[in-house]
VOBA-1610 file (N, C-alpha, C; in pm, whole numbers, padded with zeros to 5 digits, always signed):
BEGIN
Unk-01302-00931-00710Unk-01253-00906-00573Unk-01334-00773-00533Unk-01364-00777-00399Unk-01432-00663-00354Unk-01349-00612-00221Unk-01349-00493-00188Unk-01281-00431-00081Unk-01304-00502+00042Unk-01436-00538+00074Unk-01457-00628+00187Unk-01368-00758+00203Unk-01344-00810+00084Unk-01267-00934+00078Unk-01119-00910+00138Unk-01064-00815+00131Unk-00927-00804+00171Unk-00914-00683+00280Unk-01003-00627+00327Unk-00980-00514+00407Unk-00953-00554+00548Unk-00847-00520+00603Unk-00826-00544+00756Unk-00905-00491+00844Unk-00950-00558+00937Unk-01062-00500+01035Unk-01029-00362+01094Unk-00910-00335+01111Unk-00866-00208+01181Unk-00903-00107+01054Unk-00849-00124+00952Unk-00867-00025+00836Unk-01017-00009+00803Unk-01089-00125+00807Unk-01247-00106+00795Unk-01296-00016+00905Unk-01257-00029+01022Unk-01321+00046+01141Unk-01270+00178+01127Unk-01151+00222+01090Unk-01127+00358+01073Unk-01181+00431+00953Unk-01191+00366+00857Unk-01259+00412+00734Unk-01415+00460+00766Unk-01482+00369+00844Unk-01623+00384+00888Unk-01631+00516+00964Unk-01532+00539+01056Unk-01533+00665+01119Unk-01499+00787+01042Unk-01412+00770+00941Unk-01381+00881+00850Unk-01500+00916+00765Unk-01563+00823+00724Unk-01709+00863+00656Unk-01799+00911+00707Unk-01799+00920+00858Unk-01886+01001+00934Unk-01865+01150+00919Unk-01755+01192+00872Unk-01714+01332+00848Unk-01791+01380+00727Unk-01908+01423+00742Unk-01999+01451+00632Unk-01936+01562+00544Unk-01924+01550+00444Unk-01897+01664+00345Unk-01748+01666+00307Unk-01664+01616+00399Unk-01522+01593+00381Unk-01469+01526+00250Unk-01528+01402+00234Unk-01489+01317+00125Unk-01555+01387-00012Unk-01659+01467-00013Unk-01689+01539-00134Unk-01574+01643-00162Unk-01546+01720-00064Unk-01458+01839-00051Unk-01313+01775-00128Unk-01271+01669-00068Unk-01139+01620-00100Unk-01131+01561-00238Unk-01262+01498-00280Unk-01264+01452-00432Unk-01258+01585-00509Unk-01321+01673-00472Unk-01325+01799-00578Unk-01166+01849-00575Unk-01098+01838-00466Unk-00974+01892-00467Unk-00884+01811-00537Unk-00899+01676-00549Unk-00830+01571-00616Unk-00840+01600-00769Unk-00970+01604-00795Unk-01003+01613-00947Unk-00967+01751-01002Unk-00971+01865-00943Unk-00927+01988-01000Unk-00791+02025-00954Unk-00727+01968-00858Unk-00597+02014-00830Unk-00483+01902-00840Unk-00485+01820-00728Unk-00385+01717-00699Unk-00376+01628-00819Unk-00484+01563-00878Unk-00491+01466-00974Unk-00381+01543-01103Unk-00434+01649-01153Unk-00377+01711-01262Unk-00226+01743-01248Unk-00188+01796-01116Unk-00059+01818-01093Unk+00012+01677-01106Unk-00026+01572-01048Unk+00055+01461-01054Unk+00050+01406-01188Unk-00048+01413-01279Unk-00031+01368-01416Unk+00062+01441-01495Unk+00057+01582-01468Unk+00166+01667-01540Unk+00307+01611-01487Unk+00343+01583-01374Unk+00452+01543-01310Unk+00504+01410-01363Unk+00400+01319-01365Unk+00409+01180-01440Unk+00460+01200-01579Unk+00395+01278-01670Unk+00419+01272-01807Unk+00537+01339-01842Unk+00568+01450-01744Unk+00706+01528-01763Unk+00831+01458-01734Unk+00827+01364-01621Unk+00939+01304-01562Unk+00951+01160-01559Unk+00843+01094-01609Unk+00843+00947-01596Unk+00819+00866-01731Unk+00828+00749-01730Unk+00789+00677-01860Unk+00654+00613-01857Unk+00563+00641-01945Unk+00441+00584-01940Unk+00443+00443-02021Unk+00383+00355-01946Unk+00383+00203-01987Unk+00250+00185-02073Unk+00265+00148-02197Unk+00144+00122-02285Unk+00157-00011-02366Unk+00084-00039-02468Unk+00092-00126-02559Unk+00239-00136-02651Unk+00267+00008-02680Unk+00391+00022-02752Unk+00525+00033-02656Unk+00510+00094-02537Unk+00612+00098-02467Unk+00623-00004-02340Unk+00706-00079-02321Unk+00715-00181-02235Unk+00596-00270-02241Unk+00573-00337-02363Unk+00435-00432-02378Unk+00421-00527-02276Unk+00542-00589-02246Unk+00524-00700-02148Unk+00485-00669-02011Unk+00524-00550-01959Unk+00493-00492-01841Unk+00349-00452-01844Unk+00306-00402-01961Unk+00169-00357-01981Unk+00083-00463-01949Unk+00120-00588-02028Unk+00029-00706-02039Unk+00021-00752-01868Unk+00135-00754-01827Unk+00151-00807-01685Unk+00052-00717-01589Unk+00052-00582-01600Unk-00023-00504-01519Unk-00179-00505-01548Unk-00217-00531-01679Unk-00365-00571-01720Unk-00400-00677-01638Unk-00327-00779-01646Unk-00372-00902-01596Unk-00399-00892-01432Unk-00320-00819-01374Unk-00336-00783-01228Unk-00456-00694-01206Unk-00467-00590-01280Unk-00586-00506-01269Unk-00730-00570-01284Unk-00707-00680-01386Unk-00830-00763-01415Unk-00861-00845-01297Unk-00769-00914-01245Unk-00787-00985-01108Unk-00841-00922-00998Unk-00794-00798-00972Unk-00835-00727-00863Unk-00974-00670-00891Unk-00999-00645-01015Unk-01143-00588-01056Unk-01146-00447-01040Unk-01060-00375-01085Unk-01068-00212-01085Unk-01069-00175-01222Unk-01118-00038-01247Unk-01078+00027-01376Unk-00935+00045-01416Unk-00898+00040-01517Unk-00742+00049-01553Unk-00674+00176-01521Unk-00574+00168-01438Unk-00525+00307-01411Unk-00396+00310-01502Unk-00360+00427-01525Unk-00222+00452-01589Unk-00110+00397-01510Unk+00015+00360-01586Unk+00123+00301-01522Unk+00227+00368-01578Unk+00315+00420-01471Unk+00442+00498-01504Unk+00575+00415-01442Unk+00685+00422-01499Unk+00810+00377-01448Unk+00900+00506-01419Unk+00952+00527-01295Unk+01034+00626-01273Unk+01172+00585-01226Unk+01263+00661-01244Unk+01404+00629-01211Unk+01440+00653-01066Unk+01468+00533-01010Unk+01493+00545-00867Unk+01568+00423-00829Unk+01677+00440-00748Unk+01761+00322-00710Unk+01693+00253-00593Unk+01609+00317-00524Unk+01531+00260-00400Unk+01389+00189-00465Unk+01379+00063-00412Unk+01247-00010-00462Unk+01143+00056-00375Unk+01047+00099-00468Unk+00922+00184-00412Unk+00826+00177-00532Unk+00697+00204-00476Unk+00583+00228-00571Unk+00491+00292-00490Unk+00384+00371-00548Unk+00272+00445-00514Unk+00164+00460-00604Unk+00040+00500-00542Unk-00063+00515-00652Unk-00134+00641-00606Unk-00213+00706-00684Unk-00291+00818-00652Unk-00403+00838-00751Unk-00517+00899-00711Unk-00615+00936-00788Unk-00750+00869-00745Unk-00853+00961-00763Unk-00998+00888-00730Unk-01076+00897-00867Unk-01073+00970-00955Unk-01130+00962-01087Unk-01035+00940-01193Unk-00909+00970-01192Unk-00799+00951-01293Unk-00680+00889-01219Unk-00689+00758-01190Unk-00589+00705-01102Unk-00465+00650-01177Unk-00354+00642-01106Unk-00235+00597-01166Unk-00139+00512-01063Unk-00057+00423-01113Unk+00036+00369-01040Unk+00189+00399-01091Unk+00262+00445-00999Unk+00403+00453-01029Unk+00498+00354-00967Unk+00577+00296-01044Unk+00672+00194-00986Unk+00820+00237-01027Unk+00911+00220-00925Unk+01042+00276-00948Unk+01111+00160-01035Unk+01214+00209-01112Unk+01300+00131-01200Unk+01368+00017-01141Unk+01397+00035-01010Unk+01467-00082-00935Unk+01382-00198-00905Unk+01255-00162-00890Unk+01174-00289-00879Unk+01167-00378-00999Unk+01143-00312-01122Unk+01150-00380-01257Unk+01283-00474-01261Unk+01397-00384-01218Unk+01526-00457-01235Unk+01555-00564-01132Unk+01515-00556-01021Unk+01561-00664-00909Unk+01457-00758-00880Unk+01322-00752-00917Unk+01232-00832-00880Unk+01202-00933-00974Unk+01154-01045-00943Unk+01089-01149-01062Unk+00968-01097-01104Unk+00920-01164-01212Unk+00787-01124-01272Unk+00675-01132-01172Unk+00687-01236-01089Unk+00569-01252-00989Unk+00594-01152-00879Unk+00702-01115-00833Unk+00731-01017-00733Unk+00685-00871-00780Unk+00712-00866-00913Unk+00656-00718-00982Unk+00497-00729-00981Unk+00441-00830-01003Unk+00294-00838-00998Unk+00252-00839-00867Unk+00331-00881-00764Unk+00284-00837-00611Unk+00293-00706-00592Unk+00389-00619-00629Unk+00385-00477-00602Unk+00269-00411-00670Unk+00257-00471-00791Unk+00141-00393-00861Unk+00000-00422-00786Unk-00020-00551-00746Unk-00143-00572-00688Unk-00156-00513-00550Unk-00037-00484-00488Unk-00053-00388-00364Unk-00122-00267-00392Unk-00060-00206-00495Unk-00098-00060-00541Unk-00264-00064-00580Unk-00295-00160-00660Unk-00436-00189-00697Unk-00537-00212-00564Unk-00480-00266-00476Unk-00567-00284-00352Unk-00589-00172-00285Unk-00479-00063-00301Unk-00523+00067-00242Unk-00622+00130-00317Unk-00632+00104-00438Unk-00738+00174-00534Unk-00883+00112-00506Unk-00867-00039-00491Unk-01000-00102-00454Unk-01055-00047-00322Unk-00979-00025-00232Unk-01028+00015-00113Unk-01038+00179-00091Unk-01019+00232-00202Unk-01043+00386-00208Unk-00955+00445-00099Unk-00831+00417-00085Unk-00745+00451+00026Unk-00681+00599-00009Unk-00680+00624-00150Unk-00608+00753-00196Unk-00700+00860-00161Unk-00816+00856-00142Unk-00911+00953-00094Unk-00873+01007+00053Unk-00873+00911+00141Unk-00855+00948+00279Unk-00701+00981+00303Unk-00599+00924+00212Unk-00463+00971+00224Unk-00465+01123+00183Unk-00528+01162+00080Unk-00526+01310+00040Unk-00595+01389+00178Unk-00678+01337+00238Unk-00723+01414+00364Unk-00607+01411+00465Unk-00544+01318+00466Unk-00427+01300+00580Unk-00331+01424+00516Unk-00291+01420+00402Unk-00191+01524+00326Unk-00244+01649+00368Unk-00382+01681+00325Unk-00424+01815+00351Unk-00425+01853+00488Unk-00451+01774+00590Unk-00431+01809+00731Unk-00276+01841+00770Unk-00191+01770+00711Unk-00063+01784+00732Unk-00016+01946+00675Unk-00072+01979+00556Unk-00030+02085+00511Unk-00085+02205+00561Unk-00223+02211+00614Unk-00297+02300+00695Unk-00209+02346+00808Unk-00149+02251+00883Unk-00077+02269+00996Unk+00074+02306+00966Unk+00147+02246+00882Unk+00290+02267+00854Unk+00313+02386+00765Unk+00235+02405+00642Unk+00267+02509+00549Unk+00183+02627+00588Unk+00047+02629+00613Unk-00022+02744+00630Unk-00051+02771+00769Unk-00029+02696+00871Unk-00043+02700+01022Unk-00193+02747+01049Unk-00269+02695+00997Unk-00426+02716+01013Unk-00446+02637+01150Unk-00388+02512+01157Unk-00420+02437+01273Unk-00303+02423+01364Unk-00271+02455+01487Unk-00172+02452+01572Unk-00132+02297+01584Unk-00006+02303+01621Unk+00054+02146+01622Unk-00002+02080+01742Unk-00034+02156+01841Unk-00097+02083+01963Unk-00228+02027+01930Unk-00319+02073+01835Unk-00431+02018+01805Unk-00408+01926+01677Unk-00312+01945+01594Unk-00275+01868+01486Unk-00213+01739+01531Unk-00148+01731+01635Unk-00071+01602+01683Unk-00151+01483+01697Unk-00250+01499+01770Unk-00349+01374+01789Unk-00413+01340+01662Unk-00461+01440+01569Unk-00540+01402+01472Unk-00436+01326+01361Unk-00309+01368+01356Unk-00217+01317+01262Unk-00168+01164+01316Unk-00183+01148+01431Unk-00145+01022+01509Unk-00259+00915+01472Unk-00371+00972+01477Unk-00495+00883+01445Unk-00493+00863+01290Unk-00467+00958+01215Unk-00474+00927+01064Unk-00345+00843+01028Unk-00222+00868+01076Unk-00109+00771+01071Unk-00146+00617+01116Unk-00216+00603+01217Unk-00249+00478+01277Unk-00340+00411+01154Unk-00445+00482+01095Unk-00529+00431+00978Unk-00445+00403+00863Unk-00349+00495+00839Unk-00246+00474+00707Unk-00190+00318+00715Unk-00122+00295+00857Unk-00045+00182+00868Unk-00134+00071+00848Unk-00270+00069+00900Unk-00362-00025+00876Unk-00423-00056+00740Unk-00406+00056+00653Unk-00459+00047+00519Unk-00345-00033+00430Unk-00223-00008+00466Unk-00136-00079+00414Unk-00151-00240+00415Unk-00189-00276+00532Unk-00230-00419+00567Unk-00322-00482+00473Unk-00420-00388+00439Unk-00529-00448+00342Unk-00472-00441+00205Unk-00397-00345+00161Unk-00322-00361+00024Unk-00241-00484+00030Unk-00185-00523+00138Unk-00080-00638+00134Unk-00170-00760+00110Unk-00284-00776+00170Unk-00379-00869+00158Unk-00407-00906+00002Unk-00435-00789-00059Unk-00462-00796-00207Unk-00342-00848-00281Unk-00232-00828-00241Unk-00106-00860-00300Unk-00098-01012-00275Unk-00112-01051-00171Unk-00088-01198-00127Unk-00200-01282-00201Unk-00319-01235-00210Unk-00425-01295-00285Unk-00400-01317-00410Unk-00348-01218-00491Unk-00317-01228-00629Unk-00198-01312-00657Unk-00076-01312-00588Unk+00034-01389-00619Unk+00077-01505-00541Unk+00002-01515-00410Unk+00031-01618-00318Unk+00121-01563-00227Unk+00099-01627-00076Unk+00183-01569+00028Unk+00326-01580+00021Unk+00362-01676-00041Unk+00509-01697-00052Unk+00595-01608-00131Unk+00522-01582-00255Unk+00583-01465-00341Unk+00581-01342-00249Unk+00466-01306-00198Unk+00469-01193-00118Unk+00559-01169-00024Unk+00605-01278+00053Unk+00712-01286+00142Unk+00849-01259+00091Unk+00881-01307-00031Unk+01005-01278-00095Unk+01018-01135-00158Unk+00904-01091-00191Unk+00905-00947-00248Unk+00927-00839-00125Unk+00870-00879+00010Unk+00900-00799+00117Unk+01041-00809+00171Unk+01103-00918+00145Unk+01244-00939+00167Unk+01326-00843+00096Unk+01285-00823-00040Unk+01380-00752-00149Unk+01356-00619-00089Unk+01210-00566-00074Unk+01213-00434-00034Unk+01268-00393+00092Unk+01281-00496+00180Unk+01344-00442+00302Unk+01501-00438+00306Unk+01574-00527+00231Unk+01712-00513+00226Unk+01761-00447+00089Unk+01688-00448-00016Unk+01729-00379-00137Unk+01813-00467-00230Unk+01819-00586-00194Unk+01902-00680-00272Unk+01807-00735-00384Unk+01868-00794-00498Unk+01807-00858-00598Unk+01789-01004-00581Unk+01865-01064-00485Unk+01874-01211-00462Unk+01869-01225-00307Unk+01779-01324-00284Unk+01747-01361-00145Unk+01819-01488-00107Unk+01887-01510-00003Unk+01954-01625+00028Unk+01878-01668+00158Unk+01838-01795+00181Unk+01768-01841+00308Unk+01635-01847+00298Unk+01573-01858+00422Unk+01423-01880+00432Unk+01343-01754+00378Unk+01232-01782+00288Unk+01155-01676+00259Unk+01074-01608+00361Unk+01078-01681+00491Unk+00995-01629+00603Unk+01073-01572+00714Unk+01198-01514+00665Unk+01300-01448+00758Unk+01213-01348+00844Unk+01146-01240+00765Unk+01090-01139+00831Unk+00982-01184+00935Unk+00909-01306+00920Unk+00822-01353+01003Unk+00872-01393+01130Unk+01011-01467+01110Unk+01081-01494+01216Unk+01123-01374+01309Unk+01146-01287+01242Unk+01206-01147+01310Unk+01104-01079+01385Unk+00964-01099+01321Unk+00845-01049+01393Unk+00837-01114+01526Unk+00848-01246+01533Unk+00839-01320+01658Unk+00933-01259+01759Unk+01061-01240+01705Unk+01176-01193+01803Unk+01148-01058+01831Unk+01094-00972+01763Unk+01037-00832+01786Unk+00934-00820+01885Unk+00830-00904+01870Unk+00710-00918+01956Unk+00767-00950+02107Unk+00852-01040+02102Unk+00917-01089+02247Unk+00989-00975+02303Unk+01083-00906+02224Unk+01127-00810+02288Unk+01058-00680+02331Unk+00955-00654+02250Unk+00847-00554+02251Unk+00786-00559+02404Unk+00756-00683+02439Unk+00680-00706+02564Unk+00760-00749+02689Unk+00888-00713+02691Unk+00968-00761+02787Unk+00939-00670+02912Unk+00902-00549+02905Unk+00855-00463+03015Unk+00740-00356+02950Unk+00700-00286+03045Unk+00592-00192+03018Unk+00665-00078+02949Unk+00787-00049+02982Unk+00874+00059+02905Unk+00896+00019+02777Unk+00908-00087+02744Unk+00948-00145+02603Unk+00834-00115+02521Unk+00709-00142+02575Unk+00584-00142+02501Unk+00559+00013+02458Unk+00581+00111+02580Unk+00558+00249+02548Unk+00668+00297+02443Unk+00804+00253+02459Unk+00898+00293+02380Unk+00888+00267+02233Unk+00846+00138+02209Unk+00824+00094+02070Unk+00707+00156+02001Unk+00596+00172+02080Unk+00484+00235+02026Unk+00512+00388+01993Unk+00574+00456+02094Unk+00607+00589+02050Unk+00694+00619+01931Unk+00790+00516+01916Unk+00880+00512+01805Unk+00805+00500+01656Unk+00691+00425+01658Unk+00627+00409+01519Unk+00496+00501+01523Unk+00457+00587+01615Unk+00328+00649+01620Unk+00311+00736+01502Unk+00405+00799+01451Unk+00382+00895+01331Unk+00440+00831+01201Unk+00450+00700+01203Unk+00500+00619+01068Unk+00368+00605+00991Unk+00383+00621+00849Unk+00266+00596+00772Unk+00245+00461+00730Unk+00391+00400+00730Unk+00365+00234+00703Unk+00398+00156+00807Unk+00367+00036+00822Unk+00386-00071+00936Unk+00537-00106+00913Unk+00599-00143+01015Unk+00731-00205+00997Unk+00713-00335+00919Unk+00831-00351+00833Unk+00834-00472+00750Unk+00806-00605+00817Unk+00860-00633+00926Unk+00848-00756+00987Unk+00692-00791+01036Unk+00636-00668+01084Unk+00485-00666+01116Unk+00393-00698+00982Unk+00424-00653+00875Unk+00361-00668+00751Unk+00372-00822+00718Unk+00502-00872+00726Unk+00514-01004+00677Unk+00449-01103+00785Unk+00427-01067+00912Unk+00375-01150+01015Unk+00217-01147+00998Unk+00163-01031+00960Unk+00036-01022+00930Unk-00022-01110+00831Unk+00050-01133+00712Unk+00015-01206+00594Unk+00037-01341+00627Unk+00116-01378+00718Unk+00157-01508+00768Unk+00046-01574+00839Unk-00004-01480+00915Unk-00138-01508+01001Unk-00259-01530+00897Unk-00259-01432+00813Unk-00395-01438+00739Unk-00406-01541+00631Unk-00281-01592+00589Unk-00274-01701+00495Unk-00353-01838+00538Unk-00389-01844+00667Unk-00469-01976+00726Unk-00627-01923+00728Unk-00657-01835+00685Unk-00798-01770+00692Unk-00874-01839+00563Unk-01011-01841+00592Unk-01092-01881+00486Unk-01099-01771+00366Unk-01093-01650+00415Unk-01087-01538+00293Unk-00971-01558+00209Unk-00842-01576+00255Unk-00740-01609+00180Unk-00746-01722+00079Unk-00776-01839+00129Unk-00783-01959+00061Unk-00888-01930-00052Unk-01010-01876-00014Unk-01117-01857-00122Unk-01057-01763-00225Unk-01000-01654-00201Unk-00962-01559-00290Unk-00849-01622-00396Unk-00754-01723-00329Unk-00656-01763-00399Unk-00712-01875-00489Unk-00811-01955-00461Unk-00884-02046-00545Unk-00937-01968-00674Unk-01012-01858-00638Unk-01073-01794-00742Unk-00982-01757-00855Unk-00877-01689-00807Unk-00762-01624-00889Unk-00703-01746-00965Unk-00667-01847-00914Unk-00598-01958-00986Unk-00712-02024-01069Unk-00823-02011-01055Unk-00926-02061-01155Unk-00919-01971-01265Unk-00916-01837-01249Unk-00926-01730-01364Unk-00783-01764-01443Unk-00670-01793-01386Unk-00554-01833-01453Unk-00534-01949-01548Unk-00623-02032-01505Unk-00630-02150-01611Unk-00664-02138-01755
//
């Protein structure tokens, strides 16, 4: 799998613009390698459980199979204690994926693979590099007050817009690895926090249609809803489900699924 196979068009467009900022990516890579990466690794080793061939061997095998299907170098995998279902990744030279204990407890094996594939999709698309740029901009304004909020606001809004689109690329990676139906059930569990889902696996897709209808009832509704999510780093759950429901009919999705299913034989 290559990044271009799963990258959402808006994500790709934003990344092209970010890459035009000459020197920024090299600076952020240096900061990550010499600062953030080591800080996070110390935090992980100090407060989380590292998955290996001896510790949680079944989860380790599961993760290895996902990494192989996505086609990235093997990141470290950690499990941390949290009742909220969540996962995240970080690193450019020394990558890792951290998954909450509630995901392991509440999700099926295929749904856990879905979450793993989502994080591997971020690594494949090099999202961590530019997420660090976003964090650095926030810190320059929030903590060090080097950039005023009036100047910071538009930059942050643009970066958060890209962040939301980057999640859609990672979602495509997850759907390609496990199939769009498993992706939808995983999203339902992430949304409600329950371990068992009753009803249609496409409930969020149905809600997205209802939301879009409500959003466009008037020009005020459009403004109100867009302002509400302007500084969100992640898309709304119904939007994520709706995007994958559209993408499942594409040639890209079908081709990736066929290739992965062939690998599983």
